[in-house]
GUTI-218162 format. One record per residue: residue number from 1; residue in three letters; x negated, y, z of N, C-alpha, C in turn. Coordinates in Angstrom, 2 decimals, padded with zeros to 5 digits. Layout:
REM GUTI-218162
NODE     k     r       npx       npy       npz      capx      capy      capz       cpx       cpy       cpz
NODE   NUM   ALA         X         Y         Z         X         Y         Z         X         Y         Z
...
***
This chain:
REM GUTI-218162
NODE     k     r       npx       npy       npz      capx      capy      capz       cpx       cpy       cpz
NODE     1   MET   -139.37   -087.42    117.71   -140.00   -088.82    117.58   -140.68   -089.13    116.09
NODE     2   LYS   -139.77   -088.83    115.20   -139.77   -088.83    113.60   -141.34   -088.24    113.38
NODE     3   THR   -141.31   -086.88    113.72   -142.55   -086.12    113.56   -143.71   -086.70    113.99
NODE     4   LEU   -143.64   -087.19    115.25   -144.85   -087.72    115.85   -145.20   -089.03    114.89
NODE     5   ALA   -144.22   -090.02    114.57   -144.65   -091.30    113.87   -144.98   -090.93    112.59
NODE     6   PHE   -144.59   -089.83    111.80   -145.30   -089.33    110.72   -146.68   -088.65    110.77
NODE     7   SER   -146.74   -088.24    111.68   -148.40   -087.57    112.08   -149.10   -088.63    112.22
NODE     8   GLN   -148.73   -089.54    113.06   -149.72   -090.64    113.26   -149.94   -091.52    112.13
NODE     9   LEU   -149.01   -091.70    111.39   -149.16   -092.37    110.17   -150.11   -091.90    108.96
NODE    10   SER   -150.01   -090.29    108.95   -150.78   -089.66    108.33   -152.16   -089.68    108.54
NODE    11   ASP   -152.47   -089.83    110.01   -153.83   -089.79    110.32   -154.47   -091.23    110.36
NODE    12   LEU   -153.53   -092.11    110.47   -154.10   -093.49    110.05   -154.53   -093.50    108.63
NODE    13   ILE   -153.58   -092.88    107.67   -153.80   -092.87    106.25   -155.03   -092.10    105.91
NODE    14   LEU   -155.34   -091.14    106.66   -156.62   -090.45    106.25   -158.00   -091.03    106.73
NODE    15   TRP   -157.58   -091.81    107.87   -158.71   -092.53    108.45   -159.15   -093.46    107.48
NODE    16   VAL   -158.22   -094.24    107.04   -158.51   -095.33    105.72   -158.96   -094.63    104.75
NODE    17   PHE   -158.54   -093.65    104.32   -159.10   -092.92    103.08   -160.72   -092.50    103.28
NODE    18   ASN   -160.74   -091.84    104.55   -162.27   -091.55    104.86   -163.04   -092.89    104.80
NODE    19   LEU   -162.46   -093.86    105.33   -163.48   -095.08    105.50   -163.64   -095.76    104.04
NODE    20   LEU   -162.63   -095.57    102.99   -162.84   -095.82    101.53   -163.77   -094.94    100.91
NODE    21   ALA   -163.80   -093.59    101.64   -164.56   -092.73    100.74   -165.99   -093.01    101.13
NODE    22   GLU   -166.22   -093.46    102.40   -167.61   -093.86    102.64   -168.10   -094.94    101.72
NODE    23   LEU   -167.16   -095.88    101.30   -167.35   -096.94    100.62   -167.14   -096.90    099.14
NODE    24   ARG   -166.91   -095.47    098.54   -166.55   -095.34    097.34   -167.60   -095.56    096.33
NODE    25   LEU   -168.74   -095.43    096.71   -170.11   -095.65    095.65   -169.92   -097.14    095.48
NODE    26   ILE   -169.81   -097.95    096.50   -169.87   -099.30    096.25   -168.56   -099.69    095.40
NODE    27   VAL   -167.31   -099.37    095.78   -166.13   -099.68    095.37   -166.32   -099.19    094.07
NODE    28   TRP   -166.66   -097.97    093.55   -166.82   -097.34    092.10   -167.65   -098.19    091.44
NODE    29   THR   -168.87   -098.58    091.97   -169.63   -099.41    091.12   -169.13   -101.02    090.76
NODE    30   GLU   -168.06   -101.31    091.67   -167.68   -102.75    091.32   -166.46   -102.35    090.48
NODE    31   ILE   -165.87   -101.29    090.46   -164.72   -101.08    089.54   -165.47   -100.89    088.06
NODE    32   GLU   -166.25   -100.04    088.03   -167.00   -099.73    086.91   -167.41   -101.20    086.13
NODE    33   SER   -167.98   -101.98    086.92   -168.63   -103.22    086.39   -167.29   -104.26    085.92
NODE    34   ASN   -166.17   -103.91    086.24   -165.14   -104.96    086.05   -163.89   -104.22    085.11
NODE    35   LEU   -164.04   -103.02    084.94   -162.83   -102.31    084.16   -163.69   -101.54    082.99
NODE    36   ASP   -162.85   -101.43    081.85   -163.45   -100.64    080.86   -163.08   -099.16    081.18
NODE    37   GLY   -163.42   -098.37    080.27   -163.78   -096.92    080.56   -162.39   -096.27    080.81
NODE    38   LYS   -161.27   -096.50    080.05   -159.99   -096.01    080.14   -159.45   -096.38    081.65
NODE    39   ALA   -159.65   -097.77    081.84   -159.04   -098.11    083.16   -159.72   -097.52    084.32
NODE    40   ALA   -160.87   -097.24    084.01   -161.70   -096.62    085.31   -161.17   -095.16    085.49
NODE    41   ALA   -161.02   -094.60    084.37   -160.60   -093.12    084.52   -159.35   -093.05    084.96
NODE    42   LEU   -158.28   -094.08    084.87   -156.96   -093.99    085.08   -157.15   -094.30    086.77
NODE    43   PHE   -157.99   -095.00    086.97   -158.02   -095.42    088.33   -158.55   -094.35    089.24
NODE    44   PHE   -159.55   -093.62    088.57   -160.10   -092.41    089.31   -158.91   -091.41    089.52
NODE    45   VAL   -158.07   -091.14    088.46   -157.02   -090.02    088.75   -156.18   -090.39    089.82
NODE    46   LEU   -156.03   -091.60    089.77   -154.82   -092.26    090.91   -155.56   -091.98    092.37
NODE    47   PHE   -156.88   -092.28    092.15   -157.59   -092.00    093.50   -157.64   -090.86    094.05
NODE    48   LEU   -157.75   -089.76    093.09   -157.68   -088.23    093.70   -156.34   -087.75    093.93
NODE    49   HIS   -155.13   -088.18    093.37   -153.82   -088.31    093.65   -153.38   -088.77    095.10
NODE    50   PHE   -154.13   -089.92    095.22   -154.03   -090.28    096.76   -154.55   -089.45    097.72
NODE    51   HIS   -155.95   -089.07    097.45   -156.53   -088.23    098.27   -155.71   -086.80    098.64
NODE    52   SER   -155.20   -086.36    097.54   -154.43   -085.07    097.70   -153.11   -085.45    098.74
NODE    53   PHE   -152.26   -086.58    098.36   -151.18   -086.90    099.17   -151.59   -087.28    100.49
NODE    54   CYS   -152.71   -087.74    100.84   -153.08   -087.99    102.08   -153.40   -086.67    102.99
NODE    55   SER   -153.82   -085.61    102.30   -154.47   -084.52    102.68   -153.28   -083.43    102.91
NODE    56   LEU   -152.09   -083.69    102.26   -151.19   -082.62    102.56   -150.28   -082.73    104.07
NODE    57   PRO   -150.10   -084.07    104.37   -149.39   -084.07    105.83   -150.43   -083.26    106.97
NODE    58   LYS   -151.54   -083.57    106.76   -152.54   -083.03    107.77   -152.47   -081.41    107.65
NODE    59   ALA   -152.49   -081.05    106.54   -152.54   -079.52    106.23   -151.19   -078.80    106.72
NODE    60   ALA   -150.25   -079.67    106.50   -148.74   -079.23    106.82   -148.80   -079.25    108.25
NODE    61   LYS   -149.08   -080.40    109.10   -149.23   -080.22    110.40   -149.81   -079.31    111.26
NODE    62   ILE   -151.28   -078.82    110.31   -151.93   -077.96    111.08   -151.09   -076.49    110.94
NODE    63   ASP   -150.35   -076.28    109.70   -149.80   -075.11    109.30   -148.67   -074.97    110.39
NODE    64   SER   -147.95   -076.23    110.63   -146.89   -076.32    111.50   -147.19   -075.89    113.07
NODE    65   ASP   -148.55   -076.32    113.30   -148.95   -076.00    114.69   -149.32   -074.53    114.95
NODE    66   ARG   -149.68   -074.00    113.76   -150.02   -072.48    113.68   -148.80   -071.78    113.87
NODE    67   LYS   -147.74   -072.19    113.44   -146.50   -071.29    113.25   -145.91   -071.68    114.69
NODE    68   ARG   -146.22   -072.69    115.27   -145.42   -072.84    116.78   -145.93   -072.03    117.57
NODE    69   LYS   -147.53   -072.09    117.58   -148.20   -071.45    118.42   -148.02   -069.50    118.59
NODE    70   LYS   -147.88   -069.41    116.97   -147.55   -067.77    117.04   -146.25   -067.58    117.51
NODE    71   ALA   -145.23   -068.35    117.32   -143.69   -068.13    117.87   -143.81   -068.29    119.20
NODE    72   SER   -144.58   -069.12    119.94   -144.82   -069.24    121.37   -145.39   -067.88    121.90
NODE    73   ILE   -146.51   -067.53    121.05   -147.07   -066.17    121.70   -145.91   -064.97    121.49
NODE    74   SER   -145.27   -064.81    120.31   -144.21   -064.01    120.24   -143.33   -063.98    121.22
NODE    75   SER   -142.77   -065.05    121.41   -141.66   -065.17    122.61   -142.13   -064.96    123.78
NODE    76   ALA   -143.63   -065.32    124.18   -144.14   -064.89    125.58   -144.29   -063.41    125.55
NODE    77   ASP   -144.65   -062.60    124.40   -144.72   -061.07    124.54   -143.47   -060.51    124.70
NODE    78   ARG   -142.45   -061.09    124.03   -140.93   -060.60    124.33   -140.56   -060.81    125.73
NODE    79   THR   -140.95   -061.98    126.28   -140.47   -062.10    127.73   -141.17   -061.38    128.73
NODE    80   GLU   -142.58   -061.06    128.26   -143.42   -060.26    129.39   -142.87   -058.76    129.18
NODE    81   ALA   -142.52   -058.39    127.88   -142.06   -057.21    127.74   -140.57   -057.02    128.42
NODE    82   ALA   -139.75   -057.77    128.26   -138.66   -057.88    128.98   -138.63   -058.09    130.45
NODE    83   GLU   -139.51   -058.62    131.01   -139.78   -058.57    132.41   -140.29   -057.44    133.09
NODE    84   LYS   -141.28   -056.74    132.08   -141.75   -055.22    132.55   -140.66   -054.35    132.60
NODE    85   LEU   -139.90   -054.37    131.52   -138.72   -053.44    131.44   -137.82   -053.75    132.64
NODE    86   LYS   -137.33   -054.82    132.75   -136.54   -055.25    133.87   -137.02   -054.79    135.31
NODE    87   GLY   -138.37   -055.15    135.23   -138.99   -054.59    136.83   -138.99   -053.06    136.82
NODE    88   LYS   -139.06   -052.52    135.72   -139.26   -051.01    135.84   -137.78   -050.08    135.99
NODE    89   ASN   -137.02   -050.79    135.51   -135.49   -050.12    135.56   -134.85   -050.20    136.97
NODE    90   PRO   -135.14   -051.57    137.79   -134.63   -051.56    139.18   -135.17   -050.65    139.83
NODE    91   THR   -136.56   -050.33    139.61   -137.49   -049.37    140.33   -136.83   -047.84    140.05
NODE    92   SER   -136.85   -047.53    138.91   -136.14   -046.21    138.42   -134.82   -045.98    139.06
NODE    93   THR   -133.84   -047.12    139.04   -132.55   -047.16    139.50   -132.51   -046.77    141.01
NODE    94   SER   -133.49   -047.77    141.76   -133.67   -047.49    143.35   -134.23   -046.36    143.53
NODE    95   ASN   -135.24   -045.60    142.93   -135.66   -044.18    143.30   -134.46   -043.27    142.98
NODE    96   HIS   -133.97   -043.58    141.95   -132.51   -042.60    141.64   -131.69   -042.62    142.66
NODE    97   HIS   -131.30   -043.89    143.30   -130.45   -044.13    144.27   -130.92   -043.24    145.71
NODE    98   HIS   -132.34   -043.66    146.01   -132.78   -043.37    147.09   -132.94   -041.95    147.14
NODE    99   HIS   -133.18   -041.13    145.83   -133.15   -039.71    145.84   -131.67   -039.11    145.98
NODE   100   HIS   -130.49   -039.85    145.55   -129.31   -039.37    145.69   -128.81   -039.35    147.21
NODE   101   GLN   -129.46   -040.55    147.85   -128.97   -040.82    149.23   -129.52   -039.58    150.17
NODE   102   SER   -130.94   -039.47    149.60   -131.67   -038.36    150.53   -131.00   -037.04    150.32
NODE   103   HIS   -130.64   -036.90    149.18   -130.13   -035.64    148.68   -128.53   -035.44    149.55
NODE   104   HIS   -128.01   -036.38    149.66   -126.70   -036.55    150.19   -126.92   -036.51    151.73
NODE   105   HIS   -127.79   -037.01    152.18   -128.12   -036.95    153.56   -128.54   -035.68    154.19
NODE   106   ARG   -129.42   -035.02    153.22   -129.86   -033.57    153.70   -128.69   -032.62    153.47
NODE   107   LYS   -127.86   -032.95    152.45   -126.56   -031.89    152.35   -125.61   -032.04    153.59
NODE   108   LYS   -125.27   -033.47    153.83   -124.48   -033.72    154.96   -125.11   -033.14    156.31
NODE   109   SER   -126.39   -033.26    156.27   -127.18   -032.74    157.60   -126.89   -031.28    157.76
NODE   110   LYS   -127.06   -030.69    156.64   -127.06   -029.08    156.57   -125.54   -028.73    156.95
NODE   111   MET   -124.54   -029.46    156.33   -123.27   -029.11    156.55   -123.00   -029.20    158.18
NODE   112   SER   -123.47   -030.34    158.71   -123.27   -030.65    160.20   -124.03   -029.59    161.03
NODE   113   SER   -125.35   -028.97    160.58   -126.02   -028.15    161.37   -125.13   -026.65    161.13
NODE   114   SER   -124.64   -026.33    160.02   -123.85   -025.23    159.67   -122.55   -025.22    160.69
NODE   115   THR   -121.84   -026.33    160.75   -120.77   -026.71    161.52   -120.97   -026.50    162.77
NODE   116   ALA   -121.99   -027.06    163.27   -122.32   -026.91    164.84   -122.68   -025.65    165.27
NODE   117   ALA   -123.39   -024.90    164.27   -123.63   -023.34    164.50   -122.56   -022.74    164.73
NODE   118   ASN   -121.41   -022.97    164.01   -120.17   -022.01    164.11   -119.01   -022.63    165.04
NODE   119   GLN   -119.43   -023.72    165.84   -118.65   -023.93    167.23   -119.10   -023.42    168.20
NODE   120   VAL   -118.05   -023.35    169.33   -118.41   -022.69    170.49   -117.92   -023.72    171.69
NODE   121   THR   -118.13   -023.37    172.89   -117.88   -024.03    174.08   -117.01   -023.28    175.12
NODE   122   ALA   -116.04   -023.70    175.78   -115.47   -022.83    176.51   -114.57   -023.38    177.44
NODE   123   SER   -114.02   -022.70    178.58   -113.28   -023.22    179.54   -112.31   -022.45    179.86
NODE   124   HIS   -110.91   -022.67    180.21   -109.77   -021.96    180.44   -108.75   -022.37    181.71
NODE   125   ILE   -108.06   -021.21    181.92   -107.12   -021.73    182.95   -105.77   -021.45    182.46
NODE   126   LEU   -104.85   -022.33    182.24   -103.43   -022.14    181.65   -102.33   -022.09    182.80
NODE   127   ILE   -101.55   -021.13    182.79   -100.40   -021.25    183.58   -099.18   -021.07    182.63
NODE   128   LYS   -098.33   -022.18    182.71   -097.32   -022.21    181.84   -096.09   -021.58    182.60
NODE   129   HIS   -094.91   -021.17    181.67   -093.80   -020.47    181.88   -092.42   -021.03    181.35
NODE   130   GLN   -091.33   -020.17    181.51   -090.11   -020.66    180.82   -090.37   -020.75    179.37
NODE   131   GLY   -091.20   -019.79    178.94   -091.32   -019.75    177.44   -092.29   -020.54    176.79
NODE   132   SER   -092.69   -021.63    177.61   -094.02   -022.30    177.01   -093.05   -023.46    176.04
NODE   133   ARG   -093.76   -024.06    175.04   -093.06   -025.16    174.34   -092.94   -026.18    174.99
NODE   134   ARG   -093.72   -026.73    175.88   -093.80   -027.94    176.68   -093.76   -027.34    178.16
NODE   135   LYS   -092.42   -027.75    178.60   -092.25   -027.18    180.10   -092.66   -028.21    181.14
NODE   136   ALA   -093.74   -028.74    181.01   -094.21   -029.78    182.05   -095.62   -029.80    181.80
NODE   137   SER   -096.34   -030.47    183.29   -097.82   -030.46    183.36   -098.11   -031.51    184.25
NODE   138   TRP   -099.50   -031.88    184.33   -099.95   -032.67    185.21   -099.53   -032.52    186.50
NODE   139   LYS   -099.38   -031.37    186.94   -099.11   -030.95    188.31   -097.50   -030.75    188.61
NODE   140   ASP   -096.81   -030.64    187.44   -095.30   -030.43    187.48   -094.75   -031.29    186.35
NODE   141   PRO   -094.69   -032.61    186.56   -094.47   -033.55    185.37   -092.90   -033.37    185.03
NODE   142   GLU   -091.97   -033.02    185.74   -090.63   -032.75    185.60   -090.23   -031.42    185.05
NODE   143   GLY   -091.38   -030.41    185.26   -091.01   -028.94    184.66   -090.30   -028.26    185.75
NODE   144   ARG   -090.20   -028.63    186.72   -088.93   -027.80    187.60   -089.78   -026.29    188.11
NODE   145   VAL   -090.97   -026.16    188.38   -091.53   -024.98    188.82   -091.84   -024.27    187.55
NODE   146   ILE   -092.01   -024.83    186.42   -092.41   -024.16    185.20   -091.22   -023.55    184.61
NODE   147   SER   -090.11   -024.15    184.67   -088.82   -023.73    184.23   -088.27   -022.59    184.84
NODE   148   ASN   -088.66   -022.42    186.12   -088.30   -021.22    186.86   -089.29   -020.13    186.91
NODE   149   THR   -090.35   -020.11    186.20   -091.50   -019.35    186.18   -091.28   -018.53    185.06
NODE   150   THR   -091.13   -017.02    185.11   -091.14   -016.20    183.99   -092.56   -015.96    183.52
NODE   151   ARG   -092.50   -015.49    182.43   -093.82   -014.93    181.75   -094.67   -014.01    182.56
NODE   152   ASP   -093.72   -013.01    183.19   -094.46   -011.81    184.11   -095.04   -012.19    185.26
NODE   153   ALA   -094.35   -013.42    185.87   -094.64   -014.05    187.03   -096.01   -014.89    186.83
NODE   154   ALA   -096.15   -015.64    185.71   -097.04   -016.26    185.21   -098.45   -015.25    185.04
NODE   155   VAL   -098.23   -014.09    184.30   -099.15   -013.27    184.05   -099.90   -012.66    185.25
NODE   156   SER   -099.00   -012.28    186.36   -099.36   -011.73    187.55   -100.11   -012.81    188.33
NODE   157   GLN   -099.60   -014.00    188.35   -100.42   -015.09    189.27   -102.00   -015.20    188.57
NODE   158   LEU   -102.11   -015.24    187.05   -103.14   -015.47    186.55   -104.18   -014.21    186.79
NODE   159   LYS   -103.66   -013.08    186.48   -104.60   -011.87    186.89   -105.04   -011.88    188.21
NODE   160   ALA   -104.28   -012.25    189.12   -104.93   -012.43    190.56   -106.03   -013.31    190.45
NODE   161   LEU   -105.97   -014.41    189.86   -106.78   -015.70    189.99   -108.07   -015.02    189.22
NODE   162   ARG   -108.04   -014.19    188.15   -109.32   -013.80    187.32   -109.90   -012.64    188.30
NODE   163   ASP   -109.20   -011.88    188.87   -110.03   -011.05    189.89   -110.75   -011.62    191.05
NODE   164   ASP   -110.37   -012.87    191.51   -110.91   -013.56    192.63   -112.13   -013.86    191.67
NODE   165   ILE   -112.09   -014.47    190.72   -113.13   -015.07    189.99   -114.25   -013.91    189.46
NODE   166   VAL   -113.83   -012.84    188.97   -114.86   -011.77    188.72   -115.54   -011.20    189.58
NODE   167   SER   -114.72   -011.13    191.00   -115.33   -010.48    191.92   -116.25   -011.39    192.90
NODE   168   GLY   -116.19   -012.59    192.39   -117.25   -013.66    193.00   -116.41   -014.37    194.24
NODE   169   LYS   -115.29   -014.24    194.50   -114.55   -014.87    195.61   -114.31   -016.25    195.38
NODE   170   ALA   -114.15   -016.73    194.00   -113.95   -018.08    193.71   -114.63   -018.35    192.30
NODE   171   LYS   -114.64   -019.54    192.25   -115.43   -020.08    191.08   -114.43   -020.62    189.94
NODE   172   PHE   -114.82   -020.12    188.62   -113.98   -020.52    187.41   -113.56   -022.02    187.48
NODE   173   ASN   -114.42   -022.90    187.64   -113.97   -024.17    187.53   -113.26   -024.74    188.71
NODE   174   GLU   -113.45   -024.17    189.99   -112.52   -024.50    191.10   -111.30   -024.22    190.84
NODE   175   VAL   -111.05   -022.82    190.65   -109.71   -022.32    190.33   -109.07   -023.21    189.32
NODE   176   ALA   -109.73   -023.57    188.21   -109.03   -024.05    186.97   -108.55   -025.42    187.58
NODE   177   SER   -109.27   -026.21    188.23   -109.15   -027.51    188.87   -107.70   -027.64    189.68
NODE   178   ARG   -107.78   -026.31    190.47   -106.50   -026.21    191.43   -105.24   -025.67    190.55
NODE   179   TYR   -105.32   -024.65    189.69   -104.02   -023.95    189.42   -103.84   -024.36    187.84
NODE   180   SER   -104.43   -024.68    187.14   -104.32   -024.92    185.59   -103.42   -025.97    185.25
NODE   181   ASP   -102.28   -025.45    184.49   -101.27   -026.45    184.02   -102.00   -027.45    182.85
NODE   182   CYS   -103.18   -027.28    182.24   -103.78   -027.97    181.32   -104.39   -029.16    181.83
NODE   183   SER   -104.25   -030.29    181.31   -105.18   -031.54    181.81   -106.59   -031.20    181.75
NODE   184   SER   -107.04   -030.29    181.02   -108.68   -030.02    181.22   -108.75   -029.60    182.63
NODE   185   ALA   -107.85   -029.47    183.50   -108.14   -028.96    184.88   -109.01   -030.01    185.51
NODE   186   LYS   -108.68   -031.24    185.28   -109.65   -032.51    185.70   -111.13   -032.21    185.61
NODE   187   ARG   -111.38   -031.53    184.61   -112.88   -031.20    184.25   -113.26   -029.63    184.56
NODE   188   GLY   -112.44   -029.13    185.54   -112.85   -027.66    185.80   -112.30   -026.82    184.60
NODE   189   GLY   -111.47   -027.16    183.81   -110.98   -026.24    182.74   -111.94   -026.29    181.36
NODE   190   ASP   -112.73   -027.22    181.53   -113.71   -027.32    180.28   -113.22   -028.06    179.27
NODE   191   LEU   -113.09   -027.32    178.09   -112.70   -027.83    176.63   -113.34   -028.50    175.93
NODE   192   GLY   -114.70   -028.34    176.28   -115.80   -028.89    175.27   -116.18   -028.06    174.28
NODE   193   ARG   -116.85   -028.62    173.18   -116.92   -028.03    171.92   -115.96   -028.05    170.71
NODE   194   PHE   -115.50   -026.92    170.31   -114.75   -026.98    169.11   -115.00   -025.78    168.05
NODE   195   GLY   -114.32   -025.97    167.07   -114.54   -025.01    165.86   -113.45   -024.18    165.61
NODE   196   GLN   -113.63   -023.41    164.39   -112.51   -022.51    164.02   -111.32   -023.48    163.38
NODE   197   GLY   -109.88   -023.27    163.70   -108.86   -024.01    163.16   -108.49   -025.27    164.13
NODE   198   GLN   -109.27   -025.37    165.22   -108.99   -026.48    166.21   -108.03   -026.06    167.31
NODE   199   MET   -107.89   -024.76    167.51   -107.15   -024.12    168.50   -106.03   -023.29    168.03
NODE   200   GLN   -105.07   -022.84    168.85   -104.18   -021.96    168.35   -104.83   -020.43    168.13
NODE   201   LYS   -104.32   -020.08    166.94   -104.92   -018.73    166.46   -105.29   -017.72    167.50
NODE   202   PRO   -104.46   -017.27    168.36   -104.88   -016.35    169.51   -105.80   -016.54    170.60
NODE   203   PHE   -105.85   -018.09    170.60   -107.12   -018.65    171.75   -108.06   -018.53    170.86
NODE   204   GLU   -108.24   -018.69    169.74   -109.40   -019.03    168.76   -110.18   -017.57    168.64
NODE   205   ILE   -109.24   -016.66    168.36   -109.77   -015.10    168.25   -110.45   -014.78    169.42
NODE   206   ALA   -109.78   -014.93    170.66   -110.15   -014.46    171.88   -111.57   -015.05    172.25
NODE   207   THR   -111.46   -016.38    172.06   -112.84   -017.24    172.49   -114.01   -016.75    171.64
NODE   208   TYR   -113.75   -016.52    170.42   -114.98   -016.13    169.43   -115.35   -014.67    169.73
NODE   209   ALA   -114.47   -013.86    170.29   -114.73   -012.51    170.51   -115.61   -012.33    171.88
NODE   210   LEU   -115.67   -013.44    172.61   -116.41   -013.33    173.83   -117.81   -013.50    173.65
NODE   211   LYS   -118.73   -013.10    174.54   -120.02   -013.50    174.71   -120.08   -014.70    175.83
NODE   212   VAL   -121.24   -015.34    175.61   -121.51   -016.25    176.63   -121.35   -015.94    178.30
NODE   213   GLY   -120.49   -016.52    178.84   -120.27   -016.15    180.32   -119.17   -015.02    180.62
NODE   214   GLU   -118.70   -014.42    179.35   -117.56   -013.30    179.50   -116.13   -014.02    179.92
NODE   215   ILE   -115.43   -013.43    180.61   -114.11   -014.15    180.67   -113.05   -013.16    180.02
NODE   216   SER   -112.05   -013.63    179.37   -111.17   -012.84    178.50   -110.12   -012.22    179.51
NODE   217   ASP   -109.34   -011.33    178.94   -108.15   -010.89    179.52   -107.04   -011.83    179.52
NODE   218   ILE   -105.84   -011.66    179.82   -104.66   -012.65    179.51   -104.52   -012.85    177.95
NODE   219   VAL   -104.35   -014.06    177.55   -104.27   -014.53    176.34   -103.00   -015.12    176.12
NODE   220   ASP   -102.05   -014.91    175.39   -100.72   -015.55    175.14   -100.72   -016.50    173.96
NODE   221   THR   -100.32   -017.65    174.18   -100.11   -018.78    173.01   -098.64   -019.49    173.31
NODE   222   ASP   -098.46   -020.20    172.21   -097.12   -021.03    172.61   -097.13   -022.05    173.93
NODE   223   SER   -098.40   -022.23    174.38   -098.43   -023.21    175.54   -098.46   -022.46    176.88
NODE   224   GLY   -098.50   -021.01    176.87   -098.32   -020.31    178.11   -099.09   -019.22    178.01
NODE   225   VAL   -099.72   -018.72    179.34   -100.86   -017.66    179.24   -102.22   -018.21    179.85
NODE   226   HIS   -103.33   -017.47    179.34   -104.78   -018.25    179.52   -105.36   -017.05    180.01
NODE   227   ILE   -106.64   -017.45    180.58   -107.80   -016.71    180.69   -108.92   -017.65    180.20
NODE   228   ILE   -109.81   -017.20    179.49   -110.93   -018.01    178.74   -112.26   -017.54    179.22
NODE   229   MET   -113.19   -018.51    179.64   -114.48   -018.33    179.76   -115.29   -019.10    178.79
NODE   230   ARG   -116.18   -018.27    178.00   -116.93   -018.72    176.97   -118.37   -019.17    177.46
NODE   231   THR   -118.51   -020.67    177.34   -119.80   -021.02    177.96   -120.86   -021.65    176.92
NODE   232   GLY   -120.57   -021.24    175.77   -121.58   -021.65    174.59   -121.10   -021.31    173.29
***
């Protein structure tokens, strides 16, 4: 508010001075006619100082306006540069993040494909016996039959079932549904898809050694005795 008042005052003084300047010939003529030479010279010097004094605020105001304008432009330039930089960095970060995600996705997909390629599908028939680690099953919950079945008896039974399947007298899934002690019997012996390290080692080795459609010989594990058919 003080700056505005001073600016207005200086403008008023300049206006008055300009008015006096237009009338200076008349005024100077009057002064010369009423004052002696020294007094006229003194008045003229004071008149010049008054002119300089009135001109300074205007010049200062113009210079101040120029400085403010320059500062405003510099500030605008800095703001614009900051915005450009700010706008650039997120894009760069986003691109980098997107690239990282894409790379991770490709790597994960490649690993998934590799894992899927190493997996197999198979069905089996399990006959438990006295040496099985868990002497109970869905068809013998209390384990009475299993506890009285020797390994040799289990093997003999399983070989006979295998012969029927291989000869075409019976279908694998039907035999599994009826005789297998594994809960997969409800699915015709289907174990679904699995990879290495998911089954007991003897079972895994025998399954991976088979070709699709082949049926294994008797395979011993801690669960009992099995015959395995690789399906995929």
